[in-house]
PAZAPA-4460 file (N, C-alpha, C; in steps of 0.05 Angstrom, whole numbers, plus 32768, in hexadecimal, padded with zeros to 4 digits):
% residues 100
    n_x    n_y    n_z   ca_x   ca_y   ca_z    c_x    c_y    c_z   seq   type   mol
   9063   8F66   8C43   905A   8F4F   8C51   903F   8F55   8C5F     1      M     A
   902E   8F42   8C5F   9013   8F45   8C6B   900C   8F2B   8C7A     2      F     A
   9005   8F2E   8C93   8FFD   8F16   8CA2   8FE0   8F17   8CA9     3      G     A
   8FD4   8EFF   8CAA   8FB8   8EFE   8CB0   8FAE   8EE1   8CB3     4      G     A
   8F94   8EDE   8CB5   8F88   8EC4   8CB8   8F77   8EC0   8C9F     5      V     A
   8F79   8EA8   8C93   8F6A   8EA2   8C7B   8F4C   8EA3   8C82     6      V     A
   8F3D   8EB3   8C73   8F20   8EB5   8C76   8F13   8EA3   8C61     7      N     A
   8F1D   8EA4   8C49   8F10   8E95   8C33   8F25   8E8E   8C1E     8      R     A
   8F22   8E77   8C11   8F33   8E6E   8BFC   8F21   8E66   8BE4     9      I     A
   8F27   8E70   8BCD   8F17   8E69   8BB5   8F23   8E50   8BA8    10      S     A
   8F13   8E44   8B97   8F1D   8E2E   8B87   8F32   8E39   8B74    11      D     A
   8F46   8E29   8B6E   8F5B   8E31   8B5B   8F50   8E31   8B3F    12      T     A
   8F56   8E46   8B31   8F4E   8E48   8B14   8F68   8E4A   8B05    13      R     A
   8F66   8E4A   8AEA   8F7E   8E4B   8AD9   8F7B   8E62   8AC5    14      Y     A
   8F90   8E71   8AC2   8F90   8E87   8AAE   8F90   8E7A   8A92    15      S     A
   8F8B   8E8A   8A7D   8F8D   8E80   8A62   8FA8   8E74   8A5C    16      P     A
   8FBD   8E7D   8A6A   8FD8   8E73   8A65   8FDD   8E5A   8A76    17      A     A
   8FCA   8E51   8A86   8FCD   8E39   8A97   8FD8   8E3E   8AB2    18      G     A
   8FDA   8E57   8ABB   8FE5   8E5D   8AD5   8FD0   8E59   8AEA    19      V     A
   8FD5   8E49   8AFF   8FC2   8E46   8B15   8FBF   8E5F   8B25    20      P     A
   8FA6   8E67   8B2C   8FA1   8E7F   8B3B   8F8D   8E78   8B51    21      I     A
   8F94   8E7F   8B6A   8F83   8E7A   8B81   8F80   8E95   8B90    22      T     A
   8F67   8E9B   8B98   8F62   8EB4   8BA7   8F5E   8EAD   8BC4    23      R     A
   8F6A   8EBC   8BD6   8F66   8EBA   8BF2   8F5B   8ED4   8BFD    24      L     A
   8F4C   8ED2   8C12   8F45   8EEA   8C21   8F51   8EE7   8C3D    25      T     A
   8F60   8EFB   8C45   8F6D   8EFA   8C60   8F62   8F10   8C72    26      L     A
   8F5D   8F09   8C8B   8F55   8F1C   8CA0   8F6E   8F23   8CB0    27      D     A
   8F73   8F3D   8CB3   8F8B   8F46   8CC2   8F81   8F56   8CDA    28      H     A
   8F8F   8F52   8CF0   8F89   8F61   8D09   8FA3   8F64   8D17    29      R     A
   8FA9   8F7D   8D1F   8FC2   8F83   8D2D   8FBF   8F9C   8D3E    30      S     A
   8FD1   8F9F   8D51   8FD3   8FB7   8D62   8FE9   8FC8   8D56    31      A     A
   8FE2   8FE1   8D51   8FF5   8FF4   8D45   8FF6   900D   8D56    32      Q     A
   9009   901E   8D51   900B   9038   8D5E   9009   904D   8D48    33      T     A
   8FF6   9060   8D4C   8FF3   9076   8D39   8FF1   9090   8D49    34      E     A
   9002   90A3   8D41   9004   90BD   8D4F   9008   90B9   8D6D    35      A     A
   9018   90A4   8D74   901F   909F   8D90   9009   9091   8DA0    36      G     A
   8FF3   9089   8D93   8FDD   907C   8DA1   8FD9   9060   8D96    37      L     A
   8FD1   904E   8DA8   8FCB   9032   8D9E   8FB2   9032   8D8D    38      P     A
   8FB3   9020   8D79   8F9D   901D   8D67   8F9B   9001   8D5D    39      R     A
   8F83   8FF6   8D5B   8F7F   8FDC   8D50   8F7B   8FDF   8D31    40      E     A
   8F8B   8FD0   8D22   8F88   8FD0   8D05   8F7B   8FB6   8CFD    41      A     A
   8F66   8FB9   8CEC   8F57   8FA2   8CE2   8F51   8FA6   8CC5    42      R     A
   8F54   8F91   8CB5   8F4C   8F93   8C99   8F49   8F77   8C8D    43      C     A
   8F3D   8F76   8C76   8F3A   8F5D   8C67   8F46   8F63   8C4C    44      R     A
   8F58   8F51   8C42   8F67   8F56   8C2A   8F64   8F3E   8C17    45      L     A
   8F60   8F43   8BFE   8F60   8F2E   8BEA   8F7D   8F29   8BE1    46      S     A
   8F83   8F0F   8BDE   8F9E   8F07   8BD6   8F9C   8EF6   8BBD    47      V     A
   8FAC   8EFB   8BA9   8FAC   8EEC   8B90   8FC6   8EDB   8B90    48      L     A
   8FC3   8EC1   8B90   8FDA   8EAF   8B90   8FDC   8EA2   8B74    49      V     A
   8FF0   8EA9   8B65   8FF4   8EA0   8B49   900D   8E8F   8B47    50      C     A
   900C   8E7A   8B37   9023   8E6A   8B31   9023   8E4F   8B3F    51      G     A
   902E   8E3C   8B31   902F   8E20   8B3C   9040   8E1D   8B55    52      A     A
   9055   8E2E   8B58   9067   8E2A   8B6F   905A   8E31   8B89    53      E     A
   9045   8E43   8B89   9038   8E4B   8BA2   901F   8E3A   8BA8    54      L     A
   9015   8E2B   8B95   8FFC   8E1C   8B98   8FFD   8E07   8BAE    55      Q     A
   9014   8DF8   8BB1   9014   8DE4   8BC7   9011   8DF1   8BE3    56      P     A
   901C   8E09   8BE6   9019   8E17   8C00   8FFC   8E1F   8C05    57      L     A
   8FEF   8E28   8BF0   8FD3   8E32   8BF2   8FC0   8E1A   8BF7    58      V     A
   8FC6   8E03   8BEA   8FB4   8DEC   8BED   8FB3   8DE1   8C09    59      Q     A
   8FC8   8DE7   8C1A   8FC8   8DDC   8C35   8FBA   8DEF   8C49    60      C     A
   8FB1   8E07   8C3F   8FA4   8E1A   8C50   8F86   8E15   8C53    61      L     A
   8F7B   8E1E   8C69   8F5E   8E1C   8C6D   8F55   8E36   8C7C    62      A     A
   8F3C   8E3D   8C7A   8F33   8E54   8C8A   8F3B   8E51   8CA7    63      P     A
   8F44   8E68   8CB2   8F4D   8E68   8CCE   8F6B   8E65   8CD1    64      G     A
   8F79   8E5E   8CBC   8F96   8E59   8CBD   8FA5   8E73   8CBB    65      H     A
   8FB8   8E79   8CCD   8FC7   8E91   8CCB   8FDD   8E8E   8CB5    66      P     A
   8FE2   8EA4   8CA7   8FF6   8EA4   8C92   9005   8EBF   8C91    67      V     A
   901C   8EBF   8C84   902A   8ED7   8C7E   902E   8ED7   8C5F    68      R     A
   9027   8EEC   8C52   9029   8EEE   8C35   903B   8F05   8C2D    69      V     A
   904E   8EFF   8C1C   905F   8F13   8C10   9056   8F18   8BF4    70      H     A
   9057   8F31   8BEB   904E   8F37   8BD0   904D   8F55   8BCB    71      G     A
   903C   8F5C   8BB7   9039   8F78   8BAF   901C   8F7E   8BAB    72      F     A
   9015   8F97   8BAF   8FFA   8FA1   8BAB   8FF6   8FAA   8B8E    73      L     A
   8FDF   8FA4   8B83   8FD8   8FAD   8B68   8FB9   8FAF   8B67    74      S     A
   8FB0   8FBB   8B51   8F93   8FBD   8B4E   8F87   8FA2   8B4A    75      R     A
   8F6F   8F9E   8B54   8F61   8F84   8B51   8F5A   8F7E   8B34    76      A     A
   8F55   8F92   8B24   8F51   8F8E   8B08   8F59   8FA8   8AF9    77      N     A
   8F58   8FA8   8AE0   8F63   8FBE   8AD0   8F4D   8FD0   8AC4    78      H     A
   8F35   8FCF   8ACF   8F21   8FE2   8AC6   8F28   8FFE   8ACD    79      R     A
   8F22   9010   8ABC   8F28   902D   8AC1   8F19   9036   8ADA    80      H     A
   8F28   9042   8AEC   8F1D   904D   8B04   8F1A   9039   8B1B    81      G     A
   8F20   9020   8B16   8F1E   900C   8B2C   8F35   900F   8B3F    82      E     A
   8F2E   9013   8B59   8F43   9018   8B6D   8F46   9002   8B82    83      L     A
   8F37   8FED   8B80   8F3A   8FD7   8B93   8F55   8FC9   8B90    84      Q     A
   8F62   8FC4   8BA6   8F7D   8FB8   8BA6   8F7C   8F9A   8BAD    85      L     A
   8F8F   8F8B   8BA3   8F93   8F6F   8BAA   8FB1   8F6B   8BAF    86      V     A
   8FB7   8F59   8BC1   8FD3   8F52   8BC7   8FDA   8F3B   8BB5    87      L     A
   8FEE   8F3E   8BA3   8FF8   8F28   8B92   900E   8F1B   8BA1    88      H     A
   900A   8F02   8BA9   901D   8EF3   8BBA   9036   8EEB   8BAA    89      A     A
   904D   8EEF   8BB6   9066   8EE5   8BAB   9071   8ECE   8BBD    90      T     A
   9067   8ECD   8BD6   906D   8EB8   8BE9   9056   8EB5   8BFD    91      A     A
   9050   8E9D   8C04   903B   8E97   8C18   9048   8E86   8C2D    92      V     A
   9046   8E8F   8C46   9052   8E81   8C5D   903C   8E79   8C71    93      E     A
   9034   8E60   8C71   9021   8E57   8C86   902E   8E58   8CA1    94      P     A
   9020   8E63   8CB5   902B   8E65   8CD0   9021   8E4F   8CE1    95      L     A
   9031   8E48   8CF5   902A   8E32   8D07   9015   8E3B   8D1B    96      I     A
   9000   8E2C   8D1D   8FEB   8E32   8D31   8FF4   8E27   8D4C    97      I     A
   8FF7   8E38   8D5F   9000   8E2F   8D7A   8FE8   8E25   8D8A    98      E     A
   8FEA   8E0E   8D95   8FD6   8E03   8DA7   8FD9   8E0E   8DC3    99      E     A
   8FC3   8E13   8DD1   8FC3   8E1D   8DED   8FCB   8E06   8E00   100      D     A
***
């Protein structure tokens, strides 16, 4: 599971087999403990959302919207030596934005 705020959403494209694919970029920020000391964790992660069943959830998102994504990590592409990772979403959960 990975939580963050939507930074960017790409236009949906379709694979040669007709599967809809949308890319998201999420910004994550959290307080963690490492070696008994507090630490701020920050990162930006690419998320690949494939399949018609997840597309309605993605279409309702906009930059700045908090989400929780379940899935698995894999290489971004299959070029030899490429080490960049992408999160392949199996579930996308838009979170409620609380008003002050």
